[in-house]
DRENDO-1510 file (C-alpha; in Angstrom, 1 decimal, always signed):
<recs>
REC; n; res; u; v; w
REC; 1; MET; -24.8; +6.8; +0.4 .
REC; 2; ALA; -26.6; +6.6; -2.9 .
REC; 3; GLN; -28.5; +3.4; -3.6 .
REC; 4; GLY; -26.5; +0.9; -5.6 .
REC; 5; THR; -23.1; +2.4; -4.6 .
REC; 6; LYS; -21.9; -0.7; -2.8 .
REC; 7; ARG; -19.6; -3.0; -4.7 .
REC; 8; SER; -20.2; -6.7; -4.1 .
REC; 9; LEU; -17.3; -8.7; -2.7 .
REC; 10; GLY; -18.5; -11.8; -4.6 .
REC; 11; SER; -16.8; -15.2; -4.5 .
REC; 12; ALA; -13.8; -14.0; -6.5 .
REC; 13; GLY; -13.4; -10.6; -5.0 .
REC; 14; ALA; -13.6; -11.9; -1.5 .
REC; 15; ALA; -11.1; -14.6; -2.3 .
REC; 16; HIS; -8.1; -12.4; -2.8 .
REC; 17; GLY; -5.4; -14.3; -1.0 .
REC; 18; GLY; -6.4; -17.7; -2.5 .
REC; 19; ALA; -4.1; -19.3; -5.2 .
REC; 20; VAL; -2.0; -16.9; -7.2 .
REC; 21; GLY; -3.6; -16.9; -10.6 .
REC; 22; GLU; -7.3; -17.3; -9.8 .
REC; 23; ASN; -9.7; -15.3; -11.9 .
REC; 24; ARG; -11.0; -12.2; -10.1 .
REC; 25; PRO; -12.6; -8.9; -10.9 .
REC; 26; MET; -10.7; -5.7; -10.2 .
REC; 27; ASP; -11.7; -4.2; -6.8 .
REC; 28; PHE; -10.8; -1.2; -4.7 .
REC; 29; GLY; -8.9; -1.0; -1.4 .
REC; 30; VAL; -8.1; +1.8; +0.9 .
REC; 31; CYS; -4.8; +2.5; +2.5 .
REC; 32; THR; -5.1; +4.5; +5.7 .
REC; 33; ALA; -2.5; +6.3; +7.7 .
REC; 34; ALA; -3.2; +4.5; +11.0 .
REC; 35; LYS; -5.1; +6.8; +13.3 .
REC; 36; ILE; -6.4; +5.2; +16.4 .
REC; 37; ASP; -9.4; +7.4; +17.1 .
REC; 38; GLU; -11.0; +7.6; +13.6 .
REC; 39; LEU; -12.8; +4.3; +13.6 .
REC; 40; ASP; -16.0; +5.6; +12.0 .
REC; 41; TYR; -13.9; +6.0; +8.9 .
REC; 42; VAL; -13.4; +2.2; +8.9 .
REC; 43; ASN; -17.1; +1.6; +8.9 .
REC; 44; LEU; -17.5; +4.1; +6.0 .
REC; 45; VAL; -14.9; +2.3; +4.0 .
REC; 46; GLU; -16.8; -1.0; +4.4 .
REC; 47; ASP; -20.3; +0.6; +3.8 .
REC; 48; LEU; -19.1; +2.2; +0.6 .
REC; 49; GLY; -18.1; -1.1; -0.8 .
REC; 50; TYR; -14.3; -1.0; -0.7 .
REC; 51; THR; -12.9; -4.5; -0.2 .
REC; 52; HIS; -9.6; -4.1; +1.6 .
REC; 53; LEU; -8.3; -1.8; +4.3 .
REC; 54; TRP; -4.5; -1.5; +4.2 .
REC; 55; VAL; -3.3; -0.1; +7.5 .
REC; 56; ALA; +0.0; +1.7; +7.1 .
REC; 57; ASP; +2.9; +0.7; +9.3 .
REC; 58; SER; +5.2; +3.7; +10.1 .
REC; 59; GLN; +5.9; +3.9; +13.8 .
REC; 60; MET; +7.3; +7.5; +13.9 .
REC; 61; ILE; +4.5; +9.1; +11.9 .
REC; 62; TRP; +1.2; +7.4; +12.7 .
REC; 63; SER; -0.6; +5.3; +15.3 .
REC; 64; ASP; +0.4; +1.7; +15.8 .
REC; 65; CYS; -1.0; -0.3; +12.9 .
REC; 66; TYR; -1.9; -3.4; +14.8 .
REC; 67; ALA; -3.9; -1.5; +17.4 .
REC; 68; VAL; -5.8; +0.1; +14.6 .
REC; 69; MET; -6.3; -3.2; +12.8 .
REC; 70; ALA; -7.7; -4.9; +15.9 .
REC; 71; LEU; -10.2; -2.1; +16.5 .
REC; 72; ALA; -11.2; -2.1; +12.8 .
REC; 73; ALA; -11.6; -5.9; +12.8 .
REC; 74; ALA; -14.0; -5.7; +15.8 .
REC; 75; ARG; -16.1; -3.0; +14.1 .
REC; 76; THR; -16.5; -4.6; +10.6 .
REC; 77; THR; -17.9; -7.8; +9.2 .
REC; 78; ARG; -16.9; -7.9; +5.5 .
REC; 79; LEU; -13.8; -5.7; +5.1 .
REC; 80; ARG; -10.5; -7.5; +4.6 .
REC; 81; ILE; -7.9; -6.0; +6.9 .
REC; 82; GLY; -4.1; -6.1; +6.8 .
REC; 83; THR; -0.9; -4.2; +6.9 .
REC; 84; GLY; -0.2; -1.8; +4.1 .
REC; 85; VAL; +2.6; -2.7; +4.4 .
REC; 86; ALA; +4.3; -4.2; +7.5 .
REC; 87; VAL; +8.0; -3.2; +7.8 .
REC; 88; ALA; +10.4; -6.1; +7.9 .
REC; 89; GLY; +13.2; -4.0; +9.4 .
REC; 90; THR; +11.4; -3.0; +12.6 .
REC; 91; ARG; +9.9; -6.3; +13.9 .
REC; 92; PRO; +11.2; -9.9; +13.9 .
REC; 93; ALA; +9.2; -12.2; +11.6 .
REC; 94; ALA; +7.8; -14.0; +14.7 .
REC; 95; VAL; +6.4; -10.7; +16.0 .
REC; 96; THR; +4.8; -9.8; +12.7 .
REC; 97; ALA; +3.3; -13.3; +12.3 .
REC; 98; ALA; +1.9; -13.3; +15.9 .
REC; 99; SER; +0.4; -9.8; +15.4 .
REC; 100; HIS; -1.5; -10.9; +12.3 .
REC; 101; ALA; -2.6; -14.1; +13.8 .
REC; 102; THR; -4.0; -12.2; +16.8 .
REC; 103; ILE; -6.1; -10.1; +14.4 .
REC; 104; ASN; -7.1; -13.2; +12.6 .
REC; 105; ARG; -8.7; -14.4; +15.8 .
REC; 106; ILE; -11.0; -11.4; +15.8 .
REC; 107; ALA; -11.7; -11.5; +12.0 .
REC; 108; PRO; -11.0; -15.0; +10.8 .
REC; 109; GLY; -10.5; -15.2; +7.0 .
REC; 110; ARG; -10.4; -11.4; +6.6 .
REC; 111; VAL; -6.8; -10.8; +7.6 .
REC; 112; PHE; -3.9; -10.4; +5.1 .
REC; 113; CYS; -0.3; -9.4; +5.5 .
REC; 114; GLY; +1.3; -6.8; +3.3 .
REC; 115; VAL; +5.1; -6.6; +3.9 .
REC; 116; GLY; +8.0; -4.6; +2.6 .
REC; 117; THR; +11.5; -3.5; +3.3 .
REC; 118; GLY; +10.6; -0.1; +4.9 .
REC; 119; ASN; +11.1; +2.7; +2.5 .
REC; 120; THR; +9.5; +5.3; +4.8 .
REC; 121; ALA; +9.5; +3.7; +8.2 .
REC; 122; MET; +13.2; +3.0; +8.2 .
REC; 123; ARG; +14.3; +6.2; +6.5 .
REC; 124; ILE; +12.5; +8.5; +9.0 .
REC; 125; MET; +14.7; +6.9; +11.7 .
REC; 126; GLY; +17.8; +7.7; +9.6 .
REC; 127; HIS; +18.3; +4.1; +8.3 .
REC; 128; LYS; +18.0; +2.4; +4.9 .
REC; 129; PRO; +15.5; -0.3; +4.1 .
REC; 130; ILE; +16.8; -3.8; +4.9 .
REC; 131; PRO; +19.0; -5.5; +2.3 .
REC; 132; VAL; +17.5; -7.8; -0.3 .
REC; 133; ALA; +19.2; -10.9; +1.1 .
REC; 134; GLU; +17.9; -10.2; +4.6 .
REC; 135; PHE; +14.4; -9.6; +3.1 .
REC; 136; ASP; +14.6; -13.0; +1.4 .
REC; 137; ASP; +15.2; -14.8; +4.7 .
REC; 138; TYR; +12.5; -12.7; +6.4 .
REC; 139; LEU; +9.8; -13.5; +3.9 .
REC; 140; ALA; +10.6; -17.2; +4.0 .
REC; 141; THR; +10.4; -17.3; +7.7 .
REC; 142; LEU; +7.3; -15.1; +7.9 .
REC; 143; ARG; +5.4; -17.3; +5.5 .
REC; 144; ILE; +6.0; -20.4; +7.6 .
REC; 145; LEU; +5.1; -18.6; +10.8 .
REC; 146; LEU; +1.9; -17.1; +9.3 .
REC; 147; ASP; +0.9; -20.7; +8.6 .
REC; 148; GLY; +1.5; -21.7; +12.3 .
REC; 149; GLY; +4.6; -23.7; +11.4 .
REC; 150; GLU; +8.0; -23.9; +12.9 .
REC; 151; ALA; +10.8; -21.8; +11.4 .
REC; 152; GLN; +14.4; -21.0; +11.9 .
REC; 153; VAL; +14.2; -17.5; +13.2 .
REC; 154; ARG; +17.2; -15.2; +13.0 .
REC; 155; TRP; +17.5; -12.6; +15.7 .
REC; 156; ARG; +20.6; -10.7; +17.0 .
REC; 157; SER; +23.0; -12.8; +14.9 .
REC; 158; LYS; +21.6; -16.1; +16.3 .
REC; 159; THR; +19.3; -18.5; +14.5 .
REC; 160; ALA; +17.0; -20.9; +16.5 .
REC; 161; PRO; +13.8; -22.8; +15.9 .
REC; 162; ALA; +10.6; -21.0; +16.9 .
REC; 163; ARG; +6.9; -21.6; +16.7 .
REC; 164; HIS; +3.8; -20.5; +18.6 .
REC; 165; LEU; +3.6; -22.8; +21.6 .
REC; 166; MET; -0.2; -22.5; +22.2 .
REC; 167; PRO; -1.8; -22.1; +18.8 .
REC; 168; ASP; -5.1; -23.8; +19.9 .
REC; 169; ALA; -5.6; -22.0; +23.2 .
REC; 170; GLY; -7.5; -19.0; +21.7 .
REC; 171; PHE; -4.6; -16.5; +21.7 .
REC; 172; VAL; -4.1; -16.5; +17.9 .
REC; 173; ALA; -5.6; -18.1; +14.8 .
REC; 174; PHE; -3.5; -19.3; +11.9 .
REC; 175; THR; -6.5; -20.5; +9.9 .
REC; 176; PRO; -8.1; -19.5; +7.7 .
REC; 177; ARG; -4.8; -18.9; +5.9 .
REC; 178; MET; -3.6; -15.3; +5.8 .
REC; 179; PRO; -2.3; -14.3; +2.4 .
REC; 180; MET; +1.1; -12.5; +2.2 .
REC; 181; TYR; +1.4; -9.7; -0.4 .
REC; 182; VAL; +5.0; -8.4; -1.0 .
REC; 183; SER; +5.9; -4.8; -1.8 .
REC; 184; ALA; +8.6; -4.9; -4.5 .
REC; 185; PHE; +10.0; -2.8; -7.4 .
REC; 186; GLY; +13.5; -3.8; -8.4 .
REC; 187; PRO; +14.3; -7.1; -10.3 .
REC; 188; ARG; +15.6; -9.0; -7.2 .
REC; 189; ALA; +12.8; -7.9; -4.9 .
REC; 190; LEU; +10.3; -8.9; -7.6 .
REC; 191; GLU; +11.8; -12.4; -7.6 .
REC; 192; LEU; +11.3; -12.5; -3.8 .
REC; 193; ALA; +7.7; -11.4; -4.2 .
REC; 194; ALA; +7.1; -14.1; -6.8 .
REC; 195; LYS; +8.9; -16.7; -4.8 .
REC; 196; HIS; +7.3; -16.1; -1.4 .
REC; 197; GLY; +4.1; -14.1; -1.8 .
REC; 198; ASP; +0.5; -14.4; -2.9 .
REC; 199; GLY; +0.6; -11.1; -4.8 .
REC; 200; LEU; +2.4; -7.9; -5.4 .
REC; 201; VAL; +2.1; -4.4; -3.9 .
REC; 202; VAL; +3.5; -1.5; -5.9 .
REC; 203; SER; +3.1; +2.2; -6.5 .
REC; 204; VAL; +3.4; +2.9; -10.2 .
REC; 205; PRO; +2.1; +5.8; -12.2 .
REC; 206; PRO; -1.6; +5.4; -13.1 .
REC; 207; ASP; -0.7; +4.5; -16.7 .
REC; 208; PRO; -1.6; +1.2; -18.5 .
REC; 209; GLU; +2.0; +0.9; -19.8 .
REC; 210; ALA; +3.4; +1.2; -16.4 .
REC; 211; VAL; +1.0; -1.4; -15.0 .
REC; 212; ARG; +1.7; -3.7; -18.0 .
REC; 213; ALA; +5.5; -3.3; -17.5 .
REC; 214; ILE; +5.4; -4.2; -13.8 .
REC; 215; ARG; +3.1; -7.1; -14.4 .
REC; 216; ASP; +5.4; -8.5; -17.1 .
REC; 217; ARG; +8.4; -8.1; -14.9 .
REC; 218; TYR; +6.6; -9.9; -12.0 .
REC; 219; VAL; +5.6; -12.8; -14.3 .
REC; 220; GLU; +9.1; -13.0; -15.6 .
REC; 221; ALA; +10.5; -13.0; -12.1 .
REC; 222; GLY; +8.2; -15.9; -11.3 .
REC; 223; ALA; +9.5; -17.8; -14.2 .
REC; 224; ARG; +13.1; -17.3; -12.9 .
REC; 225; VAL; +12.2; -18.7; -9.5 .
REC; 226; GLY; +10.2; -21.6; -11.0 .
REC; 227; ARG; +6.7; -20.3; -10.3 .
REC; 228; THR; +4.0; -19.7; -12.9 .
REC; 229; LEU; +2.0; -16.6; -12.2 .
REC; 230; GLU; -1.2; -16.6; -14.3 .
REC; 231; ASN; -3.4; -13.6; -13.7 .
REC; 232; PRO; -1.4; -12.5; -10.6 .
REC; 233; PHE; -2.8; -10.3; -7.9 .
REC; 234; ILE; -1.3; -6.8; -8.2 .
REC; 235; THR; -2.4; -3.8; -6.3 .
REC; 236; THR; -1.0; -0.3; -6.8 .
REC; 237; LEU; -1.2; +2.7; -4.4 .
REC; 238; ASN; -2.7; +5.9; -5.7 .
REC; 239; THR; -5.3; +8.5; -5.0 .
REC; 240; MET; -8.4; +9.6; -7.0 .
REC; 241; VAL; -10.3; +12.9; -7.3 .
REC; 242; VAL; -13.6; +13.2; -9.1 .
REC; 243; LEU; -13.8; +16.5; -11.0 .
REC; 244; ARG; -16.9; +18.7; -10.8 .
REC; 245; GLU; -18.4; +20.0; -14.0 .
REC; 246; GLY; -15.9; +22.5; -15.6 .
REC; 247; GLU; -13.4; +22.1; -12.8 .
REC; 248; ALA; -9.7; +22.4; -13.6 .
REC; 249; VAL; -7.3; +19.5; -12.8 .
REC; 250; ASP; -5.3; +21.9; -10.6 .
REC; 251; SER; -8.1; +23.7; -8.9 .
REC; 252; ASP; -7.6; +24.5; -5.2 .
REC; 253; ARG; -9.9; +21.7; -4.2 .
REC; 254; VAL; -8.2; +19.1; -6.4 .
REC; 255; ARG; -4.8; +20.2; -5.1 .
REC; 256; HIS; -6.0; +19.9; -1.6 .
REC; 257; GLU; -7.5; +16.4; -2.2 .
REC; 258; CYS; -4.5; +14.9; -4.0 .
REC; 259; GLY; -1.6; +17.1; -3.1 .
REC; 260; ALA; -0.4; +15.0; -0.2 .
REC; 261; PHE; +0.0; +11.9; -2.5 .
REC; 262; ALA; +1.6; +13.9; -5.3 .
REC; 263; ILE; +4.2; +15.4; -2.9 .
REC; 264; ALA; +4.9; +11.9; -1.4 .
REC; 265; ALA; +6.1; +11.0; -4.8 .
REC; 266; LEU; +8.7; +13.7; -4.5 .
REC; 267; HIS; +9.7; +12.4; -1.1 .
REC; 268; TYR; +10.4; +9.0; -2.7 .
REC; 269; THR; +12.2; +10.4; -5.7 .
REC; 270; TYR; +14.5; +12.4; -3.4 .
REC; 271; GLU; +15.3; +9.3; -1.4 .
REC; 272; GLN; +16.2; +7.5; -4.6 .
REC; 273; LEU; +18.6; +10.3; -5.6 .
REC; 274; ARG; +20.1; +10.4; -2.1 .
REC; 275; GLN; +20.7; +6.7; -1.8 .
REC; 276; TYR; +21.3; +5.5; -5.3 .
REC; 277; GLY; +22.0; +8.6; -7.3 .
REC; 278; ARG; +19.0; +8.1; -9.5 .
REC; 279; ARG; +18.0; +11.2; -11.3 .
REC; 280; PRO; +14.3; +12.2; -11.2 .
REC; 281; PRO; +12.0; +11.8; -14.2 .
REC; 282; ALA; +12.2; +14.5; -16.9 .
REC; 283; TYR; +8.8; +16.0; -16.0 .
REC; 284; LEU; +10.3; +17.1; -12.6 .
REC; 285; GLU; +13.2; +18.9; -14.2 .
REC; 286; ASP; +11.9; +22.4; -13.9 .
REC; 287; MET; +11.1; +22.2; -10.2 .
REC; 288; TRP; +13.7; +19.7; -9.0 .
REC; 289; ASP; +16.6; +22.1; -8.1 .
REC; 290; ASP; +14.2; +24.3; -6.1 .
REC; 291; TYR; +12.7; +21.3; -4.3 .
REC; 292; VAL; +16.2; +19.9; -3.4 .
REC; 293; ALA; +17.3; +23.3; -2.2 .
REC; 294; MET; +14.3; +23.5; +0.0 .
REC; 295; LEU; +15.0; +20.2; +1.6 .
REC; 296; GLU; +18.7; +20.8; +1.9 .
REC; 297; GLU; +18.1; +23.8; +4.1 .
REC; 298; THR; +17.8; +21.2; +6.8 .
REC; 299; PRO; +21.3; +19.9; +7.9 .
REC; 300; GLU; +22.2; +16.4; +6.6 .
REC; 301; GLU; +22.2; +14.8; +10.0 .
REC; 302; ARG; +18.6; +15.9; +10.6 .
REC; 303; ARG; +17.3; +15.8; +7.1 .
REC; 304; HIS; +15.6; +12.4; +7.5 .
REC; 305; LEU; +13.3; +14.1; +10.0 .
REC; 306; ARG; +12.2; +16.6; +7.4 .
REC; 307; ILE; +11.9; +14.8; +4.1 .
REC; 308; HIS; +8.6; +12.9; +4.9 .
REC; 309; ALA; +6.9; +15.7; +6.9 .
REC; 310; GLY; +3.1; +15.5; +6.4 .
REC; 311; HIS; +3.7; +12.2; +4.5 .
REC; 312; ASN; +0.5; +11.3; +2.6 .
REC; 313; CYS; -1.6; +13.3; +5.1 .
REC; 314; TRP; -1.1; +16.9; +4.1 .
REC; 315; VAL; +1.2; +19.2; +2.2 .
REC; 316; GLU; +3.6; +21.3; +4.2 .
REC; 317; PRO; +3.2; +25.0; +3.5 .
REC; 318; GLU; +6.6; +25.4; +1.8 .
REC; 319; GLU; +5.8; +22.5; -0.5 .
REC; 320; GLU; +2.5; +23.8; -1.8 .
REC; 321; ARG; +4.2; +25.4; -4.8 .
REC; 322; PHE; +5.4; +22.1; -6.0 .
REC; 323; VAL; +1.9; +20.7; -6.4 .
REC; 324; THR; +1.7; +21.5; -10.1 .
REC; 325; LYS; -0.7; +20.5; -12.7 .
REC; 326; GLU; +1.8; +18.2; -14.3 .
REC; 327; LEU; +2.8; +16.6; -11.1 .
REC; 328; ILE; -0.9; +15.9; -10.4 .
REC; 329; GLU; -1.5; +14.4; -13.9 .
REC; 330; ARG; +1.6; +12.3; -13.7 .
REC; 331; THR; +1.0; +10.8; -10.2 .
REC; 332; CYS; -2.7; +10.9; -9.5 .
REC; 333; LEU; -6.0; +9.8; -11.0 .
REC; 334; VAL; -8.1; +12.9; -11.6 .
REC; 335; GLY; -11.0; +13.2; -14.0 .
REC; 336; THR; -14.8; +13.2; -14.5 .
REC; 337; PRO; -16.6; +10.0; -13.4 .
REC; 338; ALA; -16.7; +8.8; -17.0 .
REC; 339; GLN; -13.0; +9.6; -17.5 .
REC; 340; LEU; -12.0; +7.8; -14.3 .
REC; 341; ALA; -14.1; +4.7; -15.2 .
REC; 342; ALA; -12.4; +4.6; -18.6 .
REC; 343; ARG; -9.0; +4.8; -17.1 .
REC; 344; ILE; -9.7; +2.2; -14.5 .
REC; 345; GLY; -10.9; -0.1; -17.3 .
REC; 346; GLU; -7.6; +0.5; -19.1 .
REC; 347; LEU; -5.6; -0.3; -16.0 .
REC; 348; GLU; -7.5; -3.5; -15.4 .
REC; 349; ALA; -7.0; -4.6; -19.0 .
REC; 350; ALA; -3.2; -4.0; -18.4 .
REC; 351; GLY; -3.2; -6.4; -15.5 .
REC; 352; LEU; -4.1; -4.5; -12.4 .
REC; 353; SER; -6.2; -6.4; -9.9 .
REC; 354; GLN; -6.8; -3.7; -7.3 .
REC; 355; MET; -6.6; +0.1; -7.0 .
REC; 356; MET; -5.6; +1.0; -3.4 .
REC; 357; LEU; -6.6; +4.6; -2.7 .
REC; 358; LEU; -4.8; +6.8; -0.2 .
REC; 359; PRO; -6.6; +10.1; +0.3 .
REC; 360; PRO; -5.3; +12.9; +2.5 .
REC; 361; LEU; -6.2; +12.9; +6.2 .
REC; 362; GLU; -8.7; +15.8; +6.3 .
REC; 363; ALA; -10.5; +15.1; +3.0 .
REC; 364; LYS; -10.5; +11.3; +3.1 .
REC; 365; GLU; -14.2; +10.8; +3.7 .
REC; 366; ARG; -15.2; +13.2; +0.9 .
REC; 367; VAL; -12.7; +11.6; -1.6 .
REC; 368; LEU; -13.8; +8.0; -1.0 .
REC; 369; THR; -17.5; +8.8; -1.0 .
REC; 370; ALA; -17.2; +10.7; -4.3 .
REC; 371; VAL; -15.4; +7.8; -5.9 .
REC; 372; ALA; -17.9; +5.2; -4.6 .
REC; 373; GLU; -21.0; +7.2; -5.5 .
REC; 374; GLN; -19.9; +8.6; -8.9 .
REC; 375; VAL; -17.4; +6.1; -10.3 .
REC; 376; PHE; -18.3; +2.7; -8.9 .
REC; 377; PRO; -21.7; +2.7; -10.7 .
REC; 378; LEU; -20.0; +3.1; -14.0 .
REC; 379; LEU; -17.7; +0.1; -13.7 .
</recs>
């Protein structure tokens, strides 16, 4: 790694998870598709100066997120480690809290909990994400349990008090406090994030107006639930490719290094159409019918097993033709080091606290190293 590449965590950057509204510089996290035997990657992430490791939770695609988190926690000293994001629909709140508290025993003060309704993890089993009302109860319960308190836990239509019975015996650690970041997009979910969480996890286009819009909606949601959110913590999922001199945005290399993320945007858009009838954005119009026809070659009863194939890891061969220049430009951060630094500055000015990068499986080391060595020094 080039000298001077590391980004300092600092008192503010390391304190993400303190009070919502504290002043902090923008930093960079990494979302990783949990893979149990690629732990050298975790050390690379820390050495390059990334501050957060968000370990994806999707039980029918990747390795178990908590096994990966435990091993990552034992191998690192500075990196903040958490779920990116935990799926409320697949584990009771008590299990999610105990899992995080177990990791907090290994890496005290470095553990956070990202949590969402399960857009991918639930759908790949043929089920919808959990309803908003259920998510509200889940978040309220989880926050209490993450703090080591006693909560009314609902499970199999019964509600009963629950708490960890031996919190001081070395099995878990509820202190230092573990922040809870909530993944939310719609108006009601944003209210829940503002009500229960320490920050917001989103995946919005890498455009200042999109960031400003979600920030304003989050702040307004906070006002509706009686909470003032000043300078809130907001992280968005994306990927980034540093262009070589004279390289086209849609070169074979660029398509390889950001195609998986771009195609995942199509996966999500199709699910929105399928469940809610929401039409795709106008820039997808020319390809959309062909993309839908390709997916619908798979029978409806098995289509949930096809939609997310290769999800954020690689592009399936029949989907390669959909990785167009416009799709890349609309969904990913691609540019020269100076261009990327300028865009990051614009996103930060719009209210973004952290850029969470999710590179494809095979090229992840190259992508993150290029960003750290060529873009970080310009920030």
